[in-house]
Backbone as CSV, one residue per row, in Angstrom:
resi,resn,N_x,N_y,N_z,CA_x,CA_y,CA_z,C_x,C_y,C_z
1,MET,34.336,31.465,157.620,34.371,32.323,156.609,34.808,33.929,155.953
2,LYS,35.435,33.963,154.924,36.504,34.459,154.206,36.149,36.275,154.561
3,ARG,36.719,36.962,155.269,36.414,37.913,155.828,36.812,39.395,154.602
4,SER,36.496,39.769,153.831,36.578,40.856,152.593,36.929,41.786,152.983
5,ILE,38.759,42.600,152.236,38.915,43.895,153.235,38.660,44.609,151.912
6,PHE,37.821,45.863,152.735,37.240,46.610,151.477,37.774,48.628,151.767
7,LYS,38.808,49.086,151.019,39.390,50.534,151.843,38.388,51.531,150.408
8,ILE,38.000,52.020,151.400,37.001,53.340,151.412,37.571,53.927,149.890
9,THR,38.552,54.050,150.564,39.696,55.549,149.476,40.196,54.168,148.115
10,ASP,39.695,53.461,148.140,39.457,52.432,146.796,38.397,53.144,145.516
11,LEU,37.237,53.496,146.142,36.261,54.149,145.230,35.872,55.698,145.604
12,THR,36.620,56.388,146.320,36.486,57.643,146.378,38.132,58.398,146.787
13,SER,38.050,59.293,146.547,39.215,60.275,146.790,38.908,60.444,148.750
14,ASN,40.610,60.465,149.367,40.579,60.513,150.453,40.020,61.988,151.307
15,THR,38.618,62.366,150.479,37.480,63.214,151.258,36.335,63.168,150.679
16,LEU,36.154,62.465,151.928,34.303,62.322,152.336,33.405,63.127,152.313
17,SER,32.946,63.568,151.491,31.931,64.566,152.136,30.550,64.837,151.291
18,ASN,29.953,63.731,151.392,28.498,64.073,150.660,27.853,62.852,150.503
19,ARG,26.178,62.673,151.041,25.725,61.758,150.747,25.437,60.681,149.451
20,GLU,25.468,61.229,148.466,25.447,60.218,146.807,26.960,59.251,147.162
21,HIS,27.984,60.345,147.688,29.106,59.113,147.816,28.827,57.677,148.494
22,GLY,28.317,58.629,150.181,27.959,57.742,151.033,27.458,56.081,150.163
23,ARG,25.953,56.627,150.113,24.857,55.578,149.169,25.606,54.749,148.494
24,LYS,26.638,55.215,147.523,27.117,54.076,146.354,28.212,53.930,147.680
25,ILE,28.937,53.838,148.404,29.765,52.928,148.866,29.202,52.213,150.216
26,ARG,27.735,52.374,150.990,26.973,51.620,151.893,26.611,50.480,150.778
27,ALA,26.430,51.226,149.385,25.860,49.641,148.538,26.839,48.631,148.551
28,LYS,28.337,49.435,148.171,29.118,48.210,147.743,29.300,47.220,149.234
29,ILE,29.300,47.476,150.359,29.639,47.325,151.089,28.540,46.094,151.449
30,LYS,27.351,46.200,151.462,26.354,45.823,151.580,26.430,44.579,150.468
31,ASP,26.858,44.764,149.380,26.858,43.484,148.356,28.415,42.734,148.900
32,LEU,28.874,43.290,149.273,30.345,42.537,149.923,29.967,41.316,150.997
33,ILE,28.748,42.064,151.810,28.580,41.486,153.024,27.684,40.254,152.069
34,SER,26.978,40.924,151.240,25.916,39.395,150.780,26.896,38.462,150.281
35,GLU,27.988,38.755,149.430,29.043,37.937,148.933,29.986,37.196,150.097
36,ASN,30.260,38.218,151.457,31.367,37.472,151.622,31.399,36.714,153.516
37,GLY,30.074,37.428,153.306,29.391,37.196,155.181,29.862,38.240,156.292
38,ASN,30.904,38.816,155.958,31.258,39.584,156.551,32.424,40.499,156.035
39,ILE,32.872,41.869,156.077,33.647,42.585,155.884,34.748,43.474,156.986
40,THR,36.146,44.054,156.463,36.507,44.823,157.419,37.056,45.833,156.399
41,ILE,36.462,47.124,157.180,36.711,48.253,156.366,37.441,49.178,156.427
42,ASP,38.266,49.353,155.390,39.741,50.185,156.397,39.338,51.403,155.446
43,MET,39.892,52.604,156.828,39.496,53.951,156.756,40.949,54.557,156.778
44,GLN,41.878,54.236,156.237,43.204,54.409,155.897,43.315,55.856,155.172
45,ASN,44.027,56.343,155.393,44.295,57.799,154.779,43.397,58.675,154.416
46,LEU,42.002,58.759,155.214,41.039,59.636,154.934,41.170,60.823,155.640
47,THR,41.723,61.410,154.696,42.029,63.017,155.155,40.430,63.792,155.757
48,SER,39.617,63.953,155.293,38.387,64.910,155.392,37.076,64.015,155.399
49,PHE,36.130,63.999,156.104,34.494,63.280,156.070,33.535,63.947,156.983
50,THR,32.774,64.323,156.280,31.696,64.930,157.008,30.431,64.054,157.745
51,PRO,30.172,64.403,158.771,28.689,63.844,159.147,28.022,63.196,158.389
52,SER,27.774,63.901,157.155,26.770,63.234,156.284,27.160,62.044,155.813
53,PHE,28.208,62.214,155.566,28.815,61.098,154.949,28.766,60.082,156.023
54,LEU,29.472,60.322,157.009,29.345,59.116,157.656,28.053,58.668,157.999
55,ASP,27.053,59.313,158.058,25.741,58.549,158.592,25.499,58.339,157.414
56,GLU,25.358,58.304,156.258,25.183,57.545,154.883,25.345,55.841,154.699
57,VAL,26.649,55.884,155.260,27.880,54.896,155.035,27.555,54.301,156.858
58,ILE,28.624,54.249,157.526,28.672,53.781,158.749,27.256,53.739,159.595
59,ILE,26.535,54.985,159.866,25.537,55.049,160.708,24.144,54.194,159.970
60,THR,23.795,54.470,159.257,22.635,53.431,158.477,22.937,52.237,158.366
61,LEU,23.830,51.849,158.089,24.113,50.472,158.036,23.962,50.008,159.241
62,VAL,24.447,50.503,160.146,24.059,49.854,161.758,23.015,50.352,161.999
63,VAL,21.958,50.654,161.547,20.592,50.627,161.816,20.125,49.802,161.498
64,GLU,20.134,49.972,159.570,19.831,48.647,158.820,20.179,47.094,159.359
65,LEU,21.217,46.644,159.338,21.721,45.609,160.547,21.356,44.954,161.972
66,GLY,20.697,45.808,162.399,21.100,45.932,163.948,22.560,46.579,164.454
67,LYS,22.667,46.707,165.700,23.820,46.679,166.059,24.794,45.655,166.262
68,LYS,23.648,44.504,167.070,24.481,42.682,166.989,25.114,42.427,165.769
69,GLU,24.393,42.443,164.743,24.119,42.191,163.286,25.728,42.713,162.764
70,PHE,25.454,44.428,162.680,27.028,44.953,162.511,28.253,44.939,163.311
71,LYS,28.089,44.635,164.428,29.386,44.194,165.040,29.631,42.744,164.743
72,GLU,28.921,41.654,164.121,29.389,40.346,163.528,29.997,40.403,162.105
73,LYS,29.639,41.753,162.163,29.909,41.407,160.178,30.793,42.216,159.817
74,VAL,31.071,43.229,160.592,31.699,44.730,159.984,32.889,44.925,160.974
75,GLU,33.585,44.996,160.524,34.944,45.710,161.526,35.615,46.745,160.814
76,LEU,35.525,47.741,161.867,36.665,48.940,160.887,37.900,49.003,161.575
77,ILE,38.692,49.368,160.633,39.983,49.667,160.971,40.975,50.886,160.027
78,ASN,41.587,51.478,160.999,42.462,52.499,160.701,41.738,53.554,160.596
79,LEU,41.350,53.697,161.782,40.147,55.375,162.304,41.138,55.680,163.088
80,ASN,41.124,57.057,162.714,42.083,58.097,163.572,40.570,58.650,164.253
81,SER,41.827,59.187,165.683,40.857,59.773,166.929,39.538,60.320,166.527
82,SER,39.866,61.436,165.669,38.662,62.415,165.294,37.398,61.632,164.185
83,LEU,38.067,60.255,163.779,36.743,59.900,163.170,36.246,58.956,163.978
84,LYS,37.252,58.478,165.160,36.355,57.317,166.031,35.758,58.483,167.093
85,SER,35.631,59.225,167.228,35.135,60.115,168.276,33.793,60.823,167.932
86,LEU,33.951,61.211,166.421,32.669,61.629,165.932,31.523,60.577,165.276
87,LEU,32.113,59.079,164.958,31.486,57.639,164.707,30.696,58.092,166.023
88,ASN,31.562,57.689,166.982,30.612,56.994,168.308,29.944,58.272,168.629
89,SER,29.898,59.094,168.727,29.088,60.241,169.225,27.736,60.394,167.925
90,MET,27.668,59.973,166.714,26.871,60.002,165.800,26.067,58.607,166.017
91,LEU,26.726,57.476,166.602,25.996,56.239,166.531,25.146,56.282,168.009
92,SER,25.659,57.150,169.002,25.130,57.177,170.398,24.228,58.027,170.141
93,ASP,23.591,59.126,169.430,22.520,59.876,169.013,21.571,59.181,168.158
94,LYS,21.889,58.625,167.212,20.783,57.820,166.346,20.212,56.650,167.165
95,LEU,21.416,56.152,168.044,20.470,54.819,168.130,19.391,55.370,169.722
96,LYS,20.053,56.458,169.966,19.063,57.187,170.965,17.406,57.120,170.341
97,SER,17.764,58.499,169.374,16.895,58.319,168.175,15.615,57.263,168.128
98,VAL,16.414,56.415,167.271,15.252,54.985,166.966,15.238,53.955,168.324
99,ALA,15.408,54.019,169.216,14.742,53.040,170.285,13.925,53.736,171.153
């Protein structure tokens, strides 16, 4: 199955700051997953991001798909260390709250 590569900065600036942008990007990602079965999300060149944006895009997608299916269908690449740390912390908190 072909893996589609999606660069977040193709749809928005390198500053990711609100839930509205997050909802639009999550919808695009879900469309690509439906079309291709899986996706690689390229986070390269992101210079600024807020927890609300990340929650709307990545964390909500993990909750909707489930952790196992997310891991099978979504690959995140080019995450800088602060983004990776924040995502891991947010995901841990969210999964505890929905368990």
